[in-house]
N, C-alpha and C positions, 0 to 999 in steps of 0.2 A: 617247872622250867625256870632256871635262873640265868638264862643267857642274857648278856648285856644288851641294852636297847641300842638299835642302830637307827639314826635319823632317817626319816623318809624325805624325799625331794619336796621342796616347797610347792612346786607345781602340782604334785600328786595330792598334797595336803589341801591345796586350794580346790582341787576337783572334789575331794571328799566333802569339804564344807559346802560347796555349791550344790552337790547332789543332796546333801542333808536339808538345806534350805528349800530346795525345789521339790523335795519328797519324791525324787526319781526312783523308780523301781529298778533295782540293780541285781546282777548276779555277783555274789561275793564268795570268793574261795580263800580259805586261810588255813594255816598250820595250827593244829591243836595237839601239842605234844608230838607223837609220832604219826598222828592221823591228819588227813586232809579233810576239811569240812566244807560244805557248800550250802548257800541259802539264796533264794530269790526273795528280796525284801527291800525295805527302805532303811536309810540311816536315820536313827533318832537323834544322834548327837555325835559330835567330834570334839574331844576335849583333851586337855593335858592334866596329868596327875602322876605323882611318884617318878618324875623325871622322864616321862614317856608320853607319846600321843596315843590316844585310844579312840575307838569307834564303838558306839552302842547301836546295835541293830534293832529293828522293830521286833525281832524274834526274842529279844531279851539278852542275846549274846553280847558280851563285851570283849573286844579284840584289841590287842596291842597293835598299833598301826604297822610295825615292821614285820608282823606275822601275816599280813595280807599278801596273798599270792596273785590274785586277779580281782579287779573290781570294774564293772562297766554296766551300761544299760542292758537290761535282760532281753529286750526285743530287738 
């Protein structure tokens, strides 16, 4: 998938960082090619690389931030 990166809102990025620091259990839904994937997990890291923001889940999945469709507390 070579689509150009679209910036995410600063407030959303701040939420991602806060959830990662607090180890909040989240329901995360994201686009993976033509598929939609979902996990209930924590965020291990939020980082910038290759001109984009990324999220590393505790599951080991690494997701470009603009491919996130929904993120929020699981309970």
